[in-house]
gemmi code that builds the backbone of each chain (N, CA, C; Angstrom):
import gemmi

chains = {
    "A": [
        ("GLU", (139.734, 65.194, 182.877), (138.318, 65.436, 183.132), (137.520, 65.234, 181.848)),
        ("LEU", (136.404, 64.577, 181.983), (135.547, 64.299, 180.823), (135.006, 65.578, 180.212)),
        ("LYS", (135.129, 65.668, 178.885), (134.540, 66.786, 178.162), (133.586, 66.245, 177.120)),
        ("VAL", (132.446, 66.897, 177.006), (131.427, 66.503, 176.041), (131.109, 67.717, 175.184)),
        ("GLU", (131.323, 67.573, 173.889), (131.121, 68.694, 172.989), (130.057, 68.360, 171.955)),
        ("GLN", (129.203, 69.303, 171.704), (128.179, 69.138, 170.692), (128.392, 70.168, 169.592)),
        ("ASN", (128.047, 69.777, 168.410), (127.983, 70.751, 167.332), (126.932, 70.349, 166.328)),
        ("PRO", (126.280, 71.359, 165.768), (126.498, 72.778, 166.055), (125.845, 73.189, 167.376)),
        ("LEU", (126.187, 74.404, 167.846), (125.543, 74.928, 169.048), (124.163, 75.474, 168.710)),
        ("PHE", (124.044, 76.036, 167.534), (122.772, 76.578, 167.073), (122.501, 76.019, 165.677)),
        ("LEU", (121.250, 75.685, 165.441), (120.881, 75.121, 164.159), (119.494, 75.620, 163.787)),
        ("SER", (119.448, 76.271, 162.647), (118.175, 76.744, 162.131), (117.935, 76.042, 160.801)),
        ("MET", (116.829, 75.325, 160.730), (116.592, 74.567, 159.520), (115.130, 74.650, 159.094)),
        ("GLN", (114.929, 74.407, 157.837), (113.574, 74.501, 157.293), (112.822, 73.199, 157.542)),
        ("GLU", (111.524, 73.314, 157.647), (110.696, 72.116, 157.751), (110.941, 71.228, 156.533)),
        ("GLY", (110.929, 69.937, 156.802), (111.076, 68.979, 155.716), (112.509, 68.576, 155.432)),
        ("LYS", (113.480, 69.312, 155.975), (114.888, 69.012, 155.729), (115.413, 68.004, 156.754)),
        ("ASN", (116.555, 67.413, 156.397), (117.252, 66.477, 157.282), (118.514, 67.126, 157.832)),
        ("TYR", (118.844, 66.774, 159.076), (120.107, 67.261, 159.619), (120.589, 66.359, 160.741)),
        ("THR", (121.866, 66.537, 161.105), (122.480, 65.703, 162.140), (123.183, 66.564, 163.175)),
        ("ILE", (122.977, 66.228, 164.437), (123.690, 66.844, 165.553), (124.746, 65.857, 166.033)),
        ("TYR", (125.949, 66.375, 166.286), (127.067, 65.529, 166.678), (127.436, 65.742, 168.138)),
        ("CYS", (127.818, 64.650, 168.789), (128.221, 64.685, 170.192), (129.524, 63.908, 170.342)),
        ("ASN", (130.593, 64.615, 170.678), (131.897, 63.985, 170.899), (132.243, 64.024, 172.372)),
        ("TYR", (132.857, 62.956, 172.871), (133.252, 62.945, 174.272), (134.686, 62.449, 174.398)),
        ("SER", (135.317, 62.808, 175.511), (136.777, 62.686, 175.595), (137.300, 61.477, 176.350)),
        ("THR", (136.428, 60.657, 176.927), (136.919, 59.517, 177.690), (136.094, 58.275, 177.380)),
        ("THR", (136.570, 57.143, 177.824), (135.869, 55.899, 177.535), (134.492, 55.878, 178.194)),
        ("SER", (133.506, 55.547, 177.404), (132.152, 55.443, 177.937), (131.325, 54.545, 177.039)),
        ("ASP", (130.463, 53.757, 177.650), (129.529, 52.960, 176.862), (128.087, 53.295, 177.203)),
        ("ARG", (127.917, 54.487, 177.741), (126.554, 54.918, 178.097), (126.375, 56.359, 177.665)),
        ("LEU", (125.443, 56.561, 176.769), (125.200, 57.913, 176.291), (123.704, 58.149, 176.225)),
        ("TYR", (123.326, 59.349, 176.629), (121.921, 59.714, 176.745), (121.651, 60.972, 175.918)),
        ("TRP", (120.497, 61.012, 175.320), (120.032, 62.220, 174.631), (118.773, 62.727, 175.331)),
        ("TYR", (118.757, 64.072, 175.543), (117.625, 64.716, 176.188), (117.149, 65.879, 175.335)),
        ("ARG", (115.890, 66.194, 175.509), (115.303, 67.382, 174.893), (114.849, 68.323, 175.997)),
        ("GLN", (115.048, 69.633, 175.773), (114.585, 70.625, 176.735), (113.883, 71.758, 176.007)),
        ("ASP", (112.628, 71.995, 176.337), (111.895, 73.141, 175.821), (112.171, 74.333, 176.724)),
        ("PRO", (112.051, 75.546, 176.202), (112.384, 76.753, 176.984), (111.662, 76.799, 178.323)),
        ("GLY", (112.415, 77.004, 179.385), (111.829, 77.117, 180.711), (111.348, 75.816, 181.312)),
        ("LYS", (111.594, 74.718, 180.623), (111.103, 73.418, 181.086), (112.243, 72.514, 181.527)),
        ("SER", (111.874, 71.347, 182.043), (112.865, 70.372, 182.472), (113.331, 69.530, 181.289)),
        ("LEU", (114.096, 68.508, 181.581), (114.659, 67.640, 180.557), (113.764, 66.433, 180.307)),
        ("GLU", (113.592, 66.106, 179.032), (112.822, 64.934, 178.635), (113.782, 63.931, 178.017)),
        ("SER", (113.769, 62.711, 178.526), (114.656, 61.683, 177.996), (114.189, 61.238, 176.613)),
        ("LEU", (115.145, 61.199, 175.680), (114.833, 60.745, 174.321), (115.368, 59.332, 174.075)),
        ("PHE", (116.672, 59.152, 174.299), (117.296, 57.873, 173.995), (118.342, 57.534, 175.047)),
        ("VAL", (118.490, 56.224, 175.286), (119.575, 55.690, 176.092), (120.344, 54.714, 175.201)),
        ("LEU", (121.623, 54.981, 174.991), (122.464, 54.156, 174.130), (123.517, 53.488, 174.996)),
        ("LEU", (123.538, 52.165, 174.997), (124.338, 51.442, 175.983), (125.438, 50.575, 175.393)),
        ("SER", (125.634, 50.569, 174.105), (126.701, 49.732, 173.565), (127.174, 50.284, 172.230)),
        ("ASN", (128.358, 49.866, 171.828), (128.898, 50.305, 170.556), (127.987, 49.835, 169.428)),
        ("GLY", (127.686, 50.735, 168.508), (126.825, 50.382, 167.391), (125.347, 50.503, 167.679)),
        ("ALA", (124.996, 50.887, 168.896), (123.572, 51.006, 169.249), (122.913, 52.071, 168.380)),
        ("VAL", (121.724, 51.746, 167.917), (120.923, 52.672, 167.129), (119.494, 52.601, 167.642)),
        ("LYS", (118.929, 53.777, 167.908), (117.537, 53.822, 168.352), (116.798, 54.893, 167.565)),
        ("GLN", (115.524, 54.626, 167.283), (114.723, 55.565, 166.518), (113.375, 55.756, 167.186)),
        ("GLU", (112.934, 57.010, 167.156), (111.608, 57.360, 167.666), (111.080, 58.476, 166.787)),
        ("GLY", (110.094, 58.155, 165.987), (109.523, 59.149, 165.089), (110.565, 59.666, 164.110)),
        ("ARG", (110.749, 60.962, 164.067), (111.687, 61.580, 163.125), (113.109, 61.673, 163.669)),
        ("LEU", (113.352, 61.149, 164.850), (114.666, 61.209, 165.479), (115.298, 59.829, 165.519)),
        ("MET", (116.604, 59.790, 165.187), (117.355, 58.551, 165.274), (118.713, 58.854, 165.884)),
        ("ALA", (119.103, 58.075, 166.896), (120.373, 58.274, 167.576), (121.240, 57.043, 167.412)),
        ("SER", (122.548, 57.276, 167.321), (123.498, 56.177, 167.193), (124.713, 56.442, 168.060)),
        ("LEU", (125.460, 55.373, 168.354), (126.624, 55.496, 169.226), (127.787, 54.704, 168.649)),
        ("ASP", (128.934, 55.355, 168.523), (130.179, 54.717, 168.128), (131.168, 54.930, 169.264)),
        ("THR", (131.327, 53.927, 170.128), (132.173, 54.102, 171.310), (133.652, 54.173, 170.955)),
        ("LYS", (134.030, 53.573, 169.831), (135.444, 53.629, 169.436), (135.832, 55.023, 168.991)),
        ("ALA", (134.947, 55.671, 168.276), (135.185, 57.041, 167.843), (134.779, 58.048, 168.910)),
        ("ARG", (134.143, 57.559, 169.980), (133.633, 58.440, 171.057), (132.704, 59.496, 170.457)),
        ("LEU", (131.754, 59.012, 169.680), (130.873, 59.895, 168.919), (129.454, 59.345, 168.923)),
        ("SER", (128.508, 60.246, 169.156), (127.104, 59.912, 168.984), (126.478, 60.933, 168.050)),
        ("THR", (125.498, 60.488, 167.287), (124.787, 61.392, 166.404), (123.287, 61.321, 166.675)),
        ("LEU", (122.643, 62.455, 166.488), (121.190, 62.536, 166.568), (120.725, 63.070, 165.215)),
        ("HIS", (120.073, 62.193, 164.454), (119.665, 62.552, 163.102), (118.183, 62.908, 163.086)),
        ("ILE", (117.896, 64.010, 162.421), (116.520, 64.496, 162.316), (116.073, 64.325, 160.864)),
        ("THR", (114.976, 63.660, 160.671), (114.471, 63.407, 159.326), (113.193, 64.205, 159.088)),
        ("ALA", (113.174, 64.924, 157.977), (111.979, 65.693, 157.583), (111.447, 66.498, 158.761)),
        ("ALA", (112.261, 67.437, 159.208), (111.974, 68.208, 160.419), (110.598, 68.880, 160.375)),
        ("VAL", (109.962, 68.913, 161.539), (108.707, 69.635, 161.722), (108.888, 70.618, 162.875)),
        ("HIS", (108.013, 71.633, 162.908), (108.171, 72.721, 163.878), (108.212, 72.218, 165.316)),
        ("ASP", (107.462, 71.159, 165.612), (107.392, 70.645, 166.981), (108.737, 70.152, 167.505)),
        ("LEU", (109.685, 69.960, 166.629), (111.007, 69.504, 167.073), (111.899, 70.650, 167.550)),
        ("SER", (111.439, 71.876, 167.430), (112.209, 73.016, 167.916), (112.399, 72.892, 169.425)),
        ("ALA", (113.663, 72.874, 169.865), (114.003, 72.699, 171.280), (115.521, 72.725, 171.393)),
        ("THR", (116.029, 72.588, 172.618), (117.461, 72.393, 172.821), (117.707, 70.919, 173.121)),
        ("TYR", (118.688, 70.357, 172.443), (118.998, 68.942, 172.588), (120.356, 68.788, 173.265)),
        ("PHE", (120.391, 67.941, 174.282), (121.620, 67.673, 175.019), (121.984, 66.199, 174.911)),
        ("CYS", (123.280, 65.933, 174.749), (123.762, 64.589, 174.977), (124.457, 64.578, 176.341)),
        ("ALA", (124.557, 63.408, 176.957), (125.187, 63.290, 178.268), (125.839, 61.921, 178.367)),
        ("VAL", (126.978, 61.887, 179.073), (127.817, 60.683, 179.106), (128.171, 60.328, 180.539)),
        ("VAL", (128.186, 59.029, 180.839), (128.710, 58.527, 182.107), (130.016, 57.812, 181.810)),
        ("PRO", (131.116, 58.197, 182.437), (132.398, 57.521, 182.189), (132.346, 56.052, 182.580)),
        ("SER", (133.227, 55.252, 181.968), (133.203, 53.816, 182.193), (133.817, 53.379, 183.509)),
        ("ASN", (134.681, 54.249, 184.117), (135.324, 53.791, 185.346), (134.290, 53.609, 186.443)),
        ("PHE", (134.194, 52.403, 186.915), (133.146, 52.014, 187.849), (133.185, 52.875, 189.102)),
        ("GLY", (132.021, 53.253, 189.537), (131.915, 54.045, 190.747), (131.795, 55.523, 190.464)),
        ("ASN", (132.118, 55.934, 189.250), (131.971, 57.345, 188.912), (130.552, 57.569, 188.391)),
        ("GLU", (129.742, 58.195, 189.214), (128.337, 58.352, 188.873), (128.054, 59.655, 188.157)),
        ("LYS", (129.121, 60.409, 187.837), (128.912, 61.755, 187.324), (128.445, 61.733, 185.879)),
        ("LEU", (127.225, 62.199, 185.645), (126.679, 62.334, 184.303), (127.070, 63.703, 183.788)),
        ("THR", (127.843, 63.733, 182.706), (128.352, 64.987, 182.158), (127.594, 65.335, 180.886)),
        ("PHE", (127.032, 66.533, 180.861), (126.226, 66.984, 179.736), (127.075, 67.763, 178.731)),
        ("GLY", (126.640, 67.701, 177.494), (127.227, 68.535, 176.459), (126.698, 69.956, 176.556)),
        ("THR", (127.186, 70.764, 175.643), (126.867, 72.194, 175.650), (125.447, 72.469, 175.163)),
        ("GLY", (124.853, 71.504, 174.493), (123.497, 71.685, 173.981), (123.493, 72.221, 172.553)),
        ("THR", (122.484, 71.824, 171.804), (122.252, 72.335, 170.452), (120.852, 72.917, 170.415)),
        ("ARG", (120.788, 74.218, 170.170), (119.481, 74.864, 170.089), (118.977, 74.768, 168.663)),
        ("LEU", (117.923, 74.004, 168.481), (117.366, 73.733, 167.168), (116.099, 74.561, 166.951)),
        ("THR", (116.080, 75.278, 165.837), (114.902, 76.053, 165.457), (114.455, 75.587, 164.082)),
        ("ILE", (113.211, 75.153, 163.989), (112.654, 74.700, 162.721), (111.793, 75.825, 162.149)),
        ("ILE", (112.157, 76.240, 160.953), (111.463, 77.359, 160.315), (110.424, 76.818, 159.334)),
        ("PRO", (109.184, 77.298, 159.422), (108.144, 76.812, 158.498), (108.482, 77.114, 157.040)),
    ],
    "B": [
        ("ASP", (101.086, 57.195, 187.406), (102.060, 57.364, 188.493), (102.636, 58.777, 188.459)),
        ("ALA", (102.873, 59.333, 189.638), (103.460, 60.657, 189.712), (104.915, 60.584, 189.300)),
        ("GLY", (105.367, 61.657, 188.651), (106.765, 61.740, 188.281), (107.576, 62.289, 189.422)),
        ("VAL", (108.781, 62.735, 189.109), (109.640, 63.372, 190.106), (109.038, 64.740, 190.442)),
        ("THR", (108.921, 65.019, 191.712), (108.386, 66.320, 192.112), (109.444, 67.106, 192.869)),
        ("GLN", (109.411, 68.425, 192.686), (110.357, 69.300, 193.359), (109.618, 70.492, 193.953)),
        ("SER", (110.142, 70.949, 195.072), (109.572, 72.154, 195.671), (110.667, 72.997, 196.297)),
        ("PRO", (110.509, 74.328, 196.314), (109.435, 75.051, 195.634), (109.700, 75.146, 194.135)),
        ("THR", (108.765, 75.728, 193.408), (108.939, 75.910, 191.972), (109.879, 77.074, 191.687)),
        ("HIS", (109.661, 78.149, 192.386), (110.487, 79.344, 192.248), (110.869, 79.841, 193.638)),
        ("LEU", (112.014, 80.503, 193.682), (112.517, 80.984, 194.963), (113.402, 82.195, 194.710)),
        ("ILE", (113.203, 83.237, 195.498), (114.071, 84.413, 195.423), (114.742, 84.586, 196.772)),
        ("LYS", (116.059, 84.643, 196.774), (116.825, 84.802, 198.007), (117.830, 85.935, 197.847)),
        ("THR", (118.336, 86.381, 198.961), (119.337, 87.445, 198.995), (120.712, 86.837, 199.229)),
        ("ARG", (121.717, 87.483, 198.684), (123.096, 87.017, 198.900), (123.371, 86.777, 200.381)),
        ("GLY", (124.051, 85.695, 200.662), (124.400, 85.355, 202.031), (123.394, 84.469, 202.739)),
        ("GLN", (122.192, 84.384, 202.190), (121.183, 83.544, 202.822), (121.422, 82.072, 202.518)),
        ("HIS", (120.589, 81.261, 203.144), (120.641, 79.813, 202.976), (119.351, 79.355, 202.290)),
        ("VAL", (119.445, 78.266, 201.503), (118.255, 77.754, 200.832), (118.221, 76.228, 200.914)),
        ("THR", (117.015, 75.680, 201.005), (116.810, 74.231, 200.983), (115.830, 73.885, 199.880)),
        ("LEU", (116.248, 73.033, 198.990), (115.408, 72.566, 197.895), (115.062, 71.107, 198.141)),
        ("ARG", (113.841, 70.715, 197.749), (113.358, 69.375, 198.051), (112.966, 68.605, 196.802)),
        ("CYS", (113.146, 67.297, 196.876), (112.876, 66.437, 195.728), (112.247, 65.135, 196.214)),
        ("SER", (111.177, 64.725, 195.550), (110.583, 63.413, 195.806), (110.706, 62.576, 194.547)),
        ("PRO", (111.393, 61.450, 194.632), (111.593, 60.622, 193.435), (110.325, 59.863, 193.055)),
        ("ILE", (110.376, 59.286, 191.875), (109.299, 58.400, 191.454), (109.232, 57.227, 192.433)),
        ("SER", (108.030, 56.779, 192.723), (107.857, 55.672, 193.652), (108.661, 54.457, 193.203)),
        ("GLY", (109.447, 53.909, 194.132), (110.280, 52.753, 193.810), (111.684, 53.110, 193.385)),
        ("HIS", (111.940, 54.365, 193.109), (113.286, 54.814, 192.734), (114.086, 55.126, 193.985)),
        ("LYS", (115.303, 54.571, 194.038), (116.132, 54.747, 195.221), (117.342, 55.640, 194.981)),
        ("SER", (117.561, 56.041, 193.748), (118.714, 56.880, 193.412), (118.222, 58.263, 193.010)),
        ("VAL", (118.835, 59.281, 193.611), (118.471, 60.675, 193.324), (119.745, 61.451, 193.002)),
        ("SER", (119.671, 62.248, 191.948), (120.796, 63.104, 191.572), (120.328, 64.546, 191.481)),
        ("TRP", (121.246, 65.445, 191.749), (120.972, 66.885, 191.677), (121.879, 67.516, 190.620)),
        ("TYR", (121.302, 68.476, 189.872), (122.030, 69.188, 188.840), (121.723, 70.674, 188.944)),
        ("GLN", (122.711, 71.475, 188.551), (122.532, 72.918, 188.444), (122.600, 73.298, 186.973)),
        ("GLN", (121.601, 74.037, 186.506), (121.635, 74.491, 185.120), (121.537, 76.004, 185.083)),
        ("VAL", (122.655, 76.614, 184.752), (122.700, 78.053, 184.568), (122.133, 78.361, 183.185)),
        ("LEU", (121.489, 79.510, 183.067), (120.821, 79.887, 181.823), (121.772, 79.788, 180.626)),
        ("GLY", (121.349, 79.056, 179.606), (122.134, 78.947, 178.384), (123.194, 77.864, 178.400)),
        ("GLN", (123.262, 77.093, 179.487), (124.266, 76.033, 179.596), (123.609, 74.687, 179.852)),
        ("GLY", (124.396, 73.631, 179.739), (123.913, 72.306, 180.069), (123.927, 72.098, 181.579)),
        ("PRO", (123.132, 71.148, 182.060), (123.133, 70.860, 183.497), (124.514, 70.398, 183.986)),
        ("GLN", (124.857, 70.793, 185.197), (126.107, 70.388, 185.842), (125.780, 69.503, 187.044)),
        ("PHE", (126.428, 68.368, 187.105), (126.185, 67.405, 188.173), (126.662, 67.947, 189.516)),
        ("ILE", (125.784, 67.850, 190.532), (126.159, 68.311, 191.874), (126.380, 67.111, 192.796)),
        ("PHE", (125.350, 66.282, 192.953), (125.411, 65.128, 193.863), (124.597, 63.986, 193.306)),
        ("GLN", (124.971, 62.770, 193.761), (124.101, 61.626, 193.603), (124.022, 60.866, 194.925)),
        ("TYR", (122.808, 60.447, 195.278), (122.578, 59.641, 196.473), (121.869, 58.358, 196.081)),
        ("TYR", (122.269, 57.280, 196.753), (121.638, 55.986, 196.538), (121.571, 55.275, 197.869)),
        ("GLU", (120.401, 54.818, 198.216), (120.207, 54.153, 199.500), (120.759, 55.000, 200.654)),
        ("LYS", (120.520, 56.277, 200.554), (120.837, 57.264, 201.608), (122.331, 57.549, 201.735)),
        ("GLU", (123.131, 57.047, 200.808), (124.562, 57.335, 200.845), (124.985, 58.138, 199.611)),
        ("GLU", (125.936, 59.021, 199.812), (126.456, 59.804, 198.699), (127.285, 58.904, 197.784)),
        ("ARG", (126.951, 58.890, 196.503), (127.664, 58.052, 195.549), (128.527, 58.867, 194.586)),
        ("GLY", (128.274, 60.162, 194.535), (129.065, 60.983, 193.631), (128.887, 62.450, 193.976)),
        ("ARG", (129.947, 63.204, 193.689), (129.926, 64.641, 193.974), (130.601, 65.346, 192.828)),
        ("GLY", (129.991, 66.418, 192.354), (130.589, 67.214, 191.288), (131.498, 68.292, 191.847)),
        ("ASN", (131.978, 69.145, 190.981), (132.926, 70.195, 191.364), (132.198, 71.426, 191.889)),
        ("PHE", (131.609, 71.281, 193.050), (130.902, 72.389, 193.690), (131.509, 72.624, 195.066)),
        ("PRO", (131.487, 73.877, 195.537), (132.087, 74.180, 196.849), (131.310, 73.537, 197.989)),
        ("ASP", (131.933, 73.554, 199.157), (131.334, 72.923, 200.335), (130.057, 73.622, 200.800)),
        ("ARG", (129.777, 74.780, 200.219), (128.512, 75.458, 200.546), (127.307, 74.624, 200.111)),
        ("PHE", (127.552, 73.721, 199.180), (126.507, 72.838, 198.688), (126.563, 71.522, 199.465)),
        ("SER", (125.417, 71.097, 199.961), (125.335, 69.809, 200.646), (123.972, 69.188, 200.353)),
        ("ALA", (123.871, 67.916, 200.585), (122.611, 67.227, 200.316), (122.478, 66.041, 201.242)),
        ("ARG", (121.284, 65.503, 201.270), (121.059, 64.267, 201.994), (119.839, 63.562, 201.417)),
        ("GLN", (119.755, 62.285, 201.712), (118.620, 61.485, 201.279), (117.995, 60.829, 202.496)),
        ("PHE", (116.694, 60.846, 202.524), (115.951, 60.357, 203.678), (115.532, 58.898, 203.492)),
        ("PRO", (115.084, 58.249, 204.583), (114.678, 56.840, 204.471), (113.595, 56.590, 203.424)),
        ("ASN", (112.766, 57.580, 203.115), (111.737, 57.382, 202.081), (112.279, 57.742, 200.690)),
        ("TYR", (113.590, 57.962, 200.597), (114.336, 58.236, 199.354), (114.154, 59.650, 198.824)),
        ("SER", (113.357, 60.472, 199.480), (113.316, 61.871, 199.096), (114.658, 62.512, 199.444)),
        ("SER", (114.888, 63.700, 198.915), (116.212, 64.306, 199.086), (116.085, 65.808, 199.264)),
        ("GLU", (117.059, 66.362, 199.927), (117.189, 67.813, 200.089), (118.538, 68.261, 199.579)),
        ("LEU", (118.556, 69.415, 198.920), (119.799, 70.085, 198.542), (119.859, 71.386, 199.322)),
        ("ASN", (120.946, 71.593, 200.034), (121.137, 72.804, 200.812), (122.281, 73.621, 200.231)),
        ("VAL", (122.066, 74.923, 200.161), (123.124, 75.821, 199.710), (123.247, 76.942, 200.740)),
        ("ASN", (124.439, 77.088, 201.294), (124.701, 78.132, 202.279), (125.387, 79.331, 201.633)),
        ("ALA", (125.295, 80.463, 202.318), (126.019, 81.678, 201.902), (125.848, 81.932, 200.413)),
        ("LEU", (124.609, 82.091, 199.994), (124.289, 82.214, 198.577), (125.040, 83.347, 197.897)),
        ("LEU", (125.476, 83.067, 196.666), (126.132, 84.049, 195.810), (125.243, 84.319, 194.608)),
        ("LEU", (125.503, 85.454, 193.963), (124.721, 85.775, 192.766), (124.835, 84.650, 191.727)),
        ("GLY", (125.997, 84.058, 191.644), (126.261, 83.002, 190.666), (125.532, 81.704, 190.935)),
        ("ASP", (124.878, 81.618, 192.084), (124.097, 80.420, 192.378), (122.723, 80.473, 191.722)),
        ("SER", (122.388, 81.590, 191.124), (121.111, 81.718, 190.427), (121.090, 80.728, 189.268)),
        ("ALA", (120.099, 79.860, 189.261), (120.061, 78.786, 188.265), (118.771, 77.994, 188.430)),
        ("LEU", (118.577, 77.059, 187.500), (117.529, 76.052, 187.620), (118.161, 74.825, 188.259)),
        ("TYR", (117.609, 74.371, 189.362), (118.134, 73.196, 190.048), (117.216, 72.011, 189.754)),
        ("LEU", (117.812, 71.012, 189.145), (117.057, 69.850, 188.688), (117.372, 68.640, 189.544)),
        ("CYS", (116.351, 67.883, 189.833), (116.488, 66.611, 190.530), (116.104, 65.507, 189.546)),
        ("ALA", (116.805, 64.403, 189.598), (116.485, 63.266, 188.731), (116.507, 61.990, 189.547)),
        ("SER", (115.645, 61.051, 189.201), (115.636, 59.787, 189.928), (115.703, 58.607, 188.977)),
        ("SER", (116.200, 57.497, 189.518), (116.237, 56.235, 188.779), (116.137, 55.109, 189.805)),
        ("PRO", (115.734, 53.913, 189.364), (115.595, 52.812, 190.335), (116.891, 52.505, 191.087)),
        ("ILE", (117.987, 52.395, 190.314), (119.333, 52.255, 190.886), (120.228, 53.162, 190.062)),
        ("PRO", (121.463, 53.415, 190.502), (122.316, 54.329, 189.742), (122.469, 53.930, 188.282)),
        ("ILE", (122.401, 54.909, 187.387), (122.446, 54.604, 185.959), (123.809, 54.094, 185.522)),
        ("ALA", (124.854, 54.440, 186.262), (126.197, 54.008, 185.883), (126.371, 52.499, 186.004)),
        ("ILE", (125.492, 51.823, 186.722), (125.614, 50.373, 186.891), (124.366, 49.669, 186.406)),
        ("SER", (123.627, 50.312, 185.522), (122.380, 49.707, 185.072), (122.037, 50.231, 183.697)),
        ("SER", (120.993, 49.693, 183.132), (120.510, 50.180, 181.842), (119.331, 51.122, 182.012)),
        ("TYR", (119.090, 51.526, 183.252), (117.984, 52.433, 183.491), (118.316, 53.837, 183.000)),
        ("GLU", (117.290, 54.642, 182.854), (117.493, 56.047, 182.561), (117.027, 56.860, 183.753)),
        ("GLN", (117.427, 58.113, 183.758), (117.001, 59.029, 184.794), (115.776, 59.807, 184.324)),
        ("TYR", (114.904, 60.116, 185.275), (113.744, 60.944, 184.984), (113.891, 62.236, 185.777)),
        ("PHE", (113.762, 63.339, 185.080), (113.995, 64.635, 185.688), (112.694, 65.252, 186.196)),
        ("GLY", (112.820, 65.960, 187.307), (111.711, 66.747, 187.820), (111.619, 68.083, 187.103)),
        ("PRO", (110.604, 68.875, 187.447), (110.386, 70.158, 186.766), (111.395, 71.229, 187.141)),
        ("GLY", (112.118, 71.014, 188.230), (113.144, 71.976, 188.621), (112.657, 73.041, 189.591)),
        ("THR", (113.617, 73.624, 190.283), (113.383, 74.798, 191.133), (114.231, 75.930, 190.568)),
        ("ARG", (113.572, 77.017, 190.233), (114.315, 78.162, 189.710), (114.669, 79.082, 190.878)),
        ("LEU", (115.964, 79.181, 191.147), (116.478, 80.006, 192.246), (117.062, 81.288, 191.689)),
        ("THR", (116.613, 82.399, 192.233), (117.169, 83.702, 191.880), (117.776, 84.306, 193.129)),
        ("VAL", (119.043, 84.677, 193.040), (119.748, 85.302, 194.158), (119.986, 86.764, 193.811)),
        ("THR", (119.513, 87.657, 194.672), (119.657, 89.094, 194.394), (120.620, 89.760, 195.375)),
    ],
}
model = gemmi.Model(1)
for chain_id, residues in chains.items():
    chain = gemmi.Chain(chain_id)
    for i, (resn, *xyz) in enumerate(residues, 1):
        res = gemmi.Residue()
        res.name, res.seqid = resn, gemmi.SeqId(i, " ")
        for name, pos in zip(("N", "CA", "C"), xyz):
            atom = gemmi.Atom()
            atom.name, atom.element = name, gemmi.Element(name[0])
            atom.pos, atom.b_iso = gemmi.Position(*pos), 0.0
            res.add_atom(atom)
        chain.add_residue(res)
    model.add_chain(chain)
structure = gemmi.Structure()
structure.add_model(model)
structure.setup_entities()
């Protein structure tokens, strides 16, 4: 069964600092998604990574995918308070016909002024 | 354009009762998926429907069922509610299933179900 693990689970960082969230998964996949969730709200799509070596950037967030290592990273540059939220990665296995999107445990990010 | 809509927003039910949750996908989207998110955890996949057929099912008991209508809207039904069914139920839509495309899913605001 596919397992998706994120670390850290909780992250408290100061404004202006850089940090990275890691997402490891246990089976072959070439599709990885990053979502943001604010408290009590739904999920907002951040990035869709569809191939080995894919890198996408939006503002202070940059995501990358290494399918050989089964690892994705979400890098935060010069954090600002507005980035405080819970971040999830999610993976679809490569075996065709399996539509199950499996989410990681989530990383709760708190940016301290 | 309207996003994914879900109804109701909040719902309180008693153990043993039945509940029906509704989802309307973005116009033109034919694939709908349902997820359960218990407080403090990541969403768990329940079902996916595409062109009115079930394309995937997660590890949920038979008390959970769903269907998709000709207009691509969807219903999630849960019978014999348990306290553990209390959660945020999320619906997501995409033009075609994401597992066979480069599309992404768009999530609705969710229905918060409380079972007492």
